[in-house]
N, C-alpha and C positions, 0 to 999 in steps of 0.2 A: 448535510451541511447545517451548521447551527443557524437557528432562526431567531432574530431579535424583533420584537413587535412593540409598537407603542399604541396606546389607547387614549382617545380623547372623548370626554363626555360632553355632549352638546345639549344645551337647554332646549326643551320642546314646548313651544308656546301653546300648541294645540292641546297637548296633554302634559302638563307640568310634572305630573308624577311618573311620567315615562320618558326620561331623557334618552337621547340618541347616542349610539356608540359608533365612533369612527375608528377603524383600525388601520394601521399602516404596517405592512409586513416588510421588514428589511432583511437583506441577505437570504431571501427565500429560494427554494428550489423553483426555477422557472419551468413551466410546462413546455415540453417538446413532444414531437410525435413518438418518442421512444421511452418516456419516463412517466407515463400517466399514473401508474400505481404509486410511485414515490410521491408525486405531486398531490394526489388524492389523499394519501395518508396524512401528509402535512396539513392540508387545508381542513380536513375533517377535525383533526385535533385542535386546531386554532379556533374554528367556528364553534365547536362544542365548549371550549374554554370560555368564549365570550357569549355563550348562550344564543348563538345566531344560526345554528345548524337548521333550525326550523324553517328558515327562508329558502333552503336549497333541497330539503327532503320532502317538501310538499305538505308538511304538517301545519304550516301557517299561510294559508292561501290569502289572496287579495281580499280585503274587506270591501263591502259596498262603498261606492264613491260618495253616496249621499245617504242621509237619514231623514225621516219625516217625524217631526214632533209637533203635535197639535195641528196637524194638517199643514205644517210649514216644512218645506223641503230645504235642507241646508247641507253644507259640506260635512262629510263624516270625519270628525277629528281622528278616529282610529285609522281611517284610510290615509290621511295626511302623515300620520306617524309611521305607518307601515311603508308608505312610498318613500319617504325620506331615508328611513333605515335601509330599505332595500337598495336604494341608489348608492348609499355609502358602501354597502357590501359589494355591489356590482363593481364599483371603482376599485375596491381592494382585489377582487378577482382578476380584473384586467391587469393590474400591476404584477400579478404572478405568472402571466403568460409571456412566452417569448414573442418578439415582435411579429414574427411570421404567422402566429396563430390568432392574433387579436381580430383579424377580419372575420374569423369564424363566428364570433358572437356579437358583431356590431349591430345586427338586426334584432337582437334579443331585447325584449322589453323588461324582463325581470331577471333577477339572479337565478331563479329556478330554471328559467328557459336556457340561460347560458350554461348552467351546470349540466342540464340534460343533453345539450348539443355536444359538449365536450365528452360526456360519458358515451353517447352513441357513436361518436367519431373514433375514440381511442380505446374504449372498453368493450366494444362489440366483438363477440367471439367468432369472427370470420374464419373460415377454413384456411384461407391463405395466410392470415396473421398467425394462427396457431401453428401451422406447419413451419413458418419462418422461425418462430421462437424455438420449436423443437429441434430444428436443424442447427440453429445457433448453439443451443445447449449441448447437442451431441458433439459438436466440434471443439468445445472448450477443453483445453489441456493446461496443465500448470506452466510448462515451459520455463521461462525466466521470471515469471511472476512470483511474488511472495505468496505464502500460503493464505494469508488473509485476503489478498486481492483475488486469488484464484477461487476461493470458496465464496467470496462475495459475488463474483460474477455468476457463479452457478445459482446462488440463492436468489439473485435478482431475476434471472430468467424463470426460475421455478415459481417465484411469487407472481410474475406476470401471467404465467400459465394458470395459476390458481385464480387470479382475478378474472380470467376469461372462462372460468368454469372447467378447467382441465388441470386439476392439481396433480402433482406427482405423489406416488406412494412413497412413504418414508424409506423403504428398502431400495426403491429405484433411485431416490435422491442420493443415498449413501453409495450405492453402486456406481453412480455417475462420478462422484467425487473420487472414488478409488481408481476408476478407469483412466482418469486423466493424470494420475501421478506417475513419476518416473521410478526407476529401480532403487533410488536412494531411500524411498519410503516403503520398500518391500516388506520390511518387518512389521510395519503398521498394517499394511494390506493383509498380510497373513494372519495377524492377530484379530483383526476385525472379521475376516472371513471364517475364522475358527470359533467365533462366539455362537452361543446358542440363541441369544436374543439380539435384536437389532440395536446397534449403537445409535445414540441421538446425534443429530447434526452438530450441536454445540460441544458434546463430549469429543466427537471426532475432530472438531476444529482445535480443541485444546491439545489433544495428543499430537496432531500434526504440527502445531506451533512448537511444541517442546522438541519434536524431532528436528524441525528446521533449525532451531537454536543449537542443538547438538551437532548438526552437520556444519554449521558455521564455525563452531569452536574447533572442530577437527581440521578444517582447512586453513585456519588462521595461522600464519607462519610464526614460530617462536624464535626470538633472537638467539643466535649461536654465541656462547661465551667466547671471549677473546682467547682464553687459554686452550679451549677445545679447538678453536679455529687454527691456532698455531700448531697444535698437535697433528691436525689432519693435513697439513701442507706436505706435499710429497716432493722429494728431490730426486733427480735422475743423474746417474753417473756421466751422462753424455753432455751435461751442461751444468757445471757447478761454479758458483762465484766464490773465489778465495780472497778474502780480505785479510791483509796483514797489518796489525797496528804499528804505530811508530814506536821504535825501540828507544830506550833512554840513551841520550847522547848522539842519536842518529840525526843527520841533517837531511836525509831523504824523506820524501813524503810517503805516506802509506800507499801501498800498491794494491791494485785491484785487477784481477785478470780472470780469464776463463780457462779452465782446465778441461780439455776434451780427450776422451779415451779414443784417440785416433792415431794411426801410424804416422801421420804428418807431423805430430808433436813428439815423436820419440827419436832417440838416437840409435843408430845401427839397426833400424827397423825392428827394435825389440819392444814388445808391449810393456808399457809402464805398469807399476803396481797400482792396484785400485785405490784411489784416494780415500782418505778418511772422511766420511760423510757426517760425522757427528758434529755437535755444536758445543762450544765451550760454555760451561755453566757459569763462568765468571764474567767474560766479556761478550758472550753471545756470538762470537765469531766462529764460522764453520771451518773445520779443517784441523782442529787440535783439541786436546782435552785440557782441563784446568791445570794439571801438573806441568804442562808445557806452555802455559799461557804467559807471554812476556809481561803483560800488565800485572798478572798475579805475582810473578817473580819480582817485579819492580817494587810492588807495595809490601811484599812479604819475602825479602831476600833470604 
């Protein structure tokens, strides 16, 4: 998800040359029990960008609260600067947690303590957690997902295992992707298995996307031309509509009837001749040719 941040520089009366930085992280990834790696990646990038990562990695410990100058004890300005900046950072961290996780760090006194609690809770390589991730990864198949969603789900679980100290070998990762594909991608599976060297995850992703687009184009219905549709219409001698146009000078309306090749419509129980099933090229009426068309004769006597 895209992250939009705002930064506010706050004057520092204790150390005017060291203003404070307040960051507000909008539309951020909220930490949940299942997305620690994504959240951690986001937060580390932001804090490095603001030069605040030293507050969470332990490289900028708490300064002494007081200093002694000429035997006079006074508040340490560096401690005041550090404390205020750390509290601003702590508030930003709280804003990136889902509401159910905030109680985990309410007793933390520093950003470093809060960061360690979250890491120990969600990044600890417990046997049960690792087994759960492996089982989930094993059961992932493409199904009705898009190729991108399918591969992203595999990559997410693989990254989580790597964060827990159990990274997948590149060949195992590729094999997992191929195992979850259906027969529509058999050509890609065969091509990858026939390679002498292991294909990269990104290259395989590209090939599968191209195959997915090719499959979509094949199943997209193409409109049937009107002329082709008319040619494919079949008529049966058992039910033929015979339309007769109005003749010149006739007062009777055009007739329309059904001619059925059945003994009930014949005289003396004799089978009638098979009706002409062609269609007039002039008036499009079935049952006669253009040389016998009344309309044609009327216009061209």
